[in-house]
C-alpha positions in Angstrom: 3.5 37.5 -20.9 2.5 36.9 -17.3 -1.2 36.5 -16.6 -3.1 38.9 -14.4 -3.8 37.2 -11.1 -7.4 37.5 -10.0 -8.3 36.7 -6.4 -12.0 36.4 -5.5 -12.3 37.2 -1.8 -15.2 35.6 0.0 -15.8 36.4 3.7 -17.6 33.5 5.5 -19.3 33.0 8.8 -21.5 29.9 9.1 -21.5 29.3 5.4 -20.8 25.6 5.4 -23.9 24.9 3.2 -22.8 27.4 0.5 -19.0 27.2 0.1 -19.1 24.1 -2.2 -21.7 25.6 -4.5 -20.0 29.0 -4.8 -16.6 27.3 -5.4 -18.0 25.2 -8.3 -19.9 28.1 -9.8 -16.8 30.3 -9.8 -14.7 27.4 -11.1 -16.9 27.2 -14.2 -16.4 31.0 -14.8 -12.6 30.6 -14.3 -12.5 28.1 -17.1 -13.8 30.7 -19.5 -10.9 33.1 -18.6 -7.7 31.4 -19.9 -5.8 34.7 -20.0 -6.2 35.1 -16.2 -4.9 33.2 -13.3 -7.9 33.0 -11.0 -8.3 31.8 -7.4 -10.7 32.0 -4.5 -9.7 33.2 -1.0 -12.2 32.3 1.7 -11.7 34.5 4.8 -13.4 32.6 7.6 -14.1 34.2 11.0 -14.0 31.0 13.1 -17.4 29.7 12.0 -18.8 27.3 14.5 -20.7 25.4 11.9 -17.7 23.8 10.3 -17.3 26.2 7.4 -13.5 26.1 7.8 -13.3 22.3 7.6 -15.6 22.3 4.5 -13.2 24.8 2.8 -10.2 22.6 3.7 -11.9 19.7 2.0 -12.5 21.8 -1.1 -8.8 22.8 -1.1 -7.9 19.1 -1.7 -10.3 19.1 -4.7 -9.5 22.5 -6.2 -6.0 23.9 -6.4 -7.4 27.4 -6.8 -9.1 27.5 -3.4 -7.3 29.1 -0.4 -8.3 29.8 3.2 -7.4 32.5 5.6 -8.7 31.9 9.1 -9.2 34.9 11.3 -8.6 34.5 15.0 -11.9 36.3 15.8 -15.1 37.4 14.3 -14.3 41.0 13.3 -17.0 42.0 10.9 -17.3 42.3 7.1 -14.8 45.2 6.8 -12.3 43.5 9.0 -12.5 40.3 6.9 -12.0 42.3 3.7 -9.0 44.2 5.1 -7.3 41.0 6.1 -8.3 39.2 2.9 -7.0 41.9 0.6 -3.7 42.2 2.4 -3.3 38.4 2.2 -4.4 38.3 -1.5 -1.8 40.8 -2.5 1.2 39.7 -0.3 0.7 35.9 -0.3 -1.2 35.2 -3.6 0.3 38.1 -5.7 -3.2 39.2 -6.7 -3.3 42.3 -8.9 -7.1 42.3 -9.4 -9.2 41.6 -6.3 -12.9 40.7 -6.4 -15.3 41.1 -3.5 -17.9 38.3 -3.6 -20.7 37.0 -1.3 -20.7 33.3 -0.3 -24.4 32.9 -0.8 -24.2 33.4 -4.6 -26.4 36.5 -4.4 -23.8 37.9 -6.8 -23.9 36.6 -10.4 -20.4 35.0 -11.1 -21.0 35.2 -14.9 -20.5 39.0 -14.6 -16.8 38.6 -13.6 -15.5 38.5 -17.2 -17.4 41.8 -18.0 -15.9 43.4 -14.8 -12.4 42.3 -15.7 -12.8 43.7 -19.2 -13.7 47.1 -17.7 -10.6 46.9 -15.5 -8.5 46.2 -18.5 -10.0 49.3 -20.2 -8.8 51.5 -17.4 -11.2 51.3 -14.5 -9.8 51.3 -11.0 -12.9 49.7 -9.6 -15.9 48.1 -11.2 -19.1 47.6 -9.2 -22.0 45.3 -9.8 -25.1 47.5 -9.6 -28.6 46.4 -8.7 -30.1 49.7 -9.6 -29.0 50.4 -13.1 -30.7 49.2 -16.2 -30.3 45.4 -16.4 -29.6 45.0 -12.7 -31.8 43.4 -10.1 -32.3 42.7 -6.4 -32.2 39.0 -5.5 -35.8 37.6 -5.7 -35.5 35.7 -2.5 -34.8 38.9 -0.4 -37.7 39.7 2.0 -39.6 43.0 1.3 -38.1 44.9 4.2 -34.5 44.1 3.0 -35.3 45.3 -0.5 -37.0 48.4 0.9 -34.0 49.3 3.2 -31.6 48.7 0.3 -33.4 51.0 -2.1 -34.1 53.8 0.4 -30.6 53.5 1.9 -29.0 53.9 -1.5 -31.2 56.8 -2.5 -30.4 58.5 0.8 -26.6 58.1 0.3 -26.8 59.5 -3.2 -28.7 62.6 -2.0 -26.3 63.1 0.9 -23.2 62.7 -1.3 -24.8 64.8 -4.1 -23.6 62.1 -6.5 -26.1 60.6 -8.8 -23.6 59.2 -11.4 -23.3 56.0 -9.3 -26.4 54.0 -8.8 -25.4 51.4 -6.1 -23.4 52.8 -3.2 -23.7 49.7 -1.0 -23.0 46.9 -3.4 -20.6 44.3 -2.2 -19.8 43.0 -5.7 -16.7 44.8 -6.8 -13.5 44.2 -8.9 -10.6 46.4 -7.8 -7.1 46.9 -9.1 -4.5 46.1 -6.5 -2.8 49.5 -6.8 -6.2 51.1 -5.8 -6.5 48.8 -2.8 -2.9 49.6 -1.7 -3.8 53.3 -1.8 -7.1 53.0 0.0 -6.4 50.4 2.7 -4.3 52.7 4.9 -7.2 55.2 4.9 -9.6 52.5 6.2 -7.8 51.9 9.6 -10.6 53.3 11.7 -12.6 50.5 13.5 -15.8 52.2 12.2 -15.1 50.5 8.9 -14.9 47.0 10.3 -18.6 46.3 9.6 -20.9 47.0 6.7 -19.8 50.7 6.5 -16.8 49.2 4.8 -18.6 49.4 1.4 -19.5 53.1 1.6 -16.3 54.1 3.2 -14.1 52.4 0.6 -16.2 53.9 -2.2 -16.0 57.4 -0.9 -12.3 57.3 -0.4 -11.8 55.8 -3.9 -13.8 58.7 -5.4 -11.8 61.2 -3.3 -8.6 59.8 -4.9 -10.1 60.4 -8.4 -9.8 56.8 -9.6 -12.1 55.8 -12.5 -15.2 53.9 -11.3 -17.6 52.1 -13.5 -20.7 50.0 -12.9 -22.1 46.9 -14.6 -25.6 45.6 -14.1 
């Protein structure tokens, strides 16, 4: 039986100091998932600090590391669009994971997210605002405040209180869901951080099953 191919997509811009640590942390988690074929795809937007070269060095050490170099800095949404297309067409990924390079996402949650996918979820989101979740301690007060108020505002506007974290960037998504939603994300308005909310709204509109883990 063929293994599910999991591709963890990590957009980078000036992350040379983080890419080694995040690679090693994810590698440890990958070793606990023998029934999956796991890899990392860094999507670098021409970082001037040498992030791309650091990733190329890691590629010589870890066979599960891949690099997609964008020709320009296009924003978070643009990086995910390119990364998802590459992950599906070049790496044959059938489960894609959005992940931050600075390890503000807990990699040990990936097995739980994959288990939820296997149970039928189209997308699983890591929530900071459900029981057991938390905002990173090193975030400054203003960032915590904006995140909490921003999420509450979106929940009120959308009249949807079943989901607790609308802006989370930590997500595991089935490839068939990505294939259905990507064509709906062509507007340049989704090239930045609005990517997260836009993708979530359109996934809900398509009636896919969404779940959250803390």
